[in-house]
N, C-alpha and C positions, 0 to 999 in steps of 0.2 A: 625292786621288780617290775618292770615295764611291759607292755605289749608287745606279743610279738604275732602279728597275722600274717598268717600263710596260706596263700591259693595254692592248696595241695594238689588237688586233682579235677578233672571233670570224668565220669564213670556214672552210668547208668541214667545219662542225663541229666545230673546235679555236678556244679559245680562245687568245692567243698572249702570253705574256709575254716583254716583252724585257729582258734583265738586261745592265747598261752598267755599267764601272767594277771597283768591287773589291766582291766577296762576300765581307766577312770576318766578325769576330764581331759586332761593331757591328752591321752591315748586315743580317747574317741573321737578329737579333732585330725589327728594322722590317720584311723582307720576309715573316718569319713571319706576322703580323698582316694584310698584306696576303693570304698564301697561303689562310690559315685564313678568310679573307672570300671569296676566290673559289671553294674547296670550299663552303661553306654556303650559297654562293648557286646553288649546284649544276651549276657546270661540272664536266663529267666528263672532256671531252678534252681536255689543255693539250699546247701545245709550248712549249717554253721557247728562247728565241731568242738564242744564247750569241755572237752574232757581235761583240758589242763588248764582251764582259767580259774584262777582263783580269786579275784575280785571283781565286784561291778560296781560302779556308781550310778547315778541317777542320769547322768551323761551318757553313760554306755548304755544302758536302758532305752534311751530315746535315740541312740544311734540304730538300734534294732528292729524301734518301732516306724523310723523313716524306710529302713530296708526293706522292712515287712511290707509297708505301703507303697513303694517305688515298685517293688516286684508284682503287687497285687495290682497296680494299676497295669500293668503287660502284659497282665493274665499269665505271670508266674505263683511262684510259690518260696516262701522261704521255712525250712524244718531247724528244729537247733537240736542236736543230740550231745549225748554224753553230761546232762548237767551233772555236778558235784553237789552233795547236800548241801553245801553254805549256800551255793548259787542257787539250786532248788528252793530255799527257804526264802530267797530276793522274790523270786519269781511267783511263787505262792502269795507271799505278804502284799505283793502289787497287782495281782489279778493275774501277772501274764502268762500263767498257765492256761488260761481260757484265751487268750489269742493266738497263742504261738502252737504249731504242732511240734510235741516235744515226742523225744524218742530216747530209748538207753545209748543206744549204739548209731555210727554213721552206716551202718550196714543195714540195719531195720529201717532209718529213716530213707535209706534208697529202694526198699520196697513201697 
């Protein structure tokens, strides 16, 4: 299974990126291009919907940090919603729960 990244919608001032499958080294490189395009387009408020993400590697985590930094640099924000238990555990072990704003659902992240 590979990563599916879909720019789902812009609602409530947030662009929603839906991550599904595996965010591994190969997928992170493909995803980086789309993320760069998103930032270049002026989107500065982004929610990552991880409700269908099954795996994340260190390359995937690095991509998220890159997106977070790029958005912060432009005065924006990056929120993460819908972490599955196995992904939440990775975030807890790496300390990323202290870096990112985490929400149970996309709707909660929009508030």
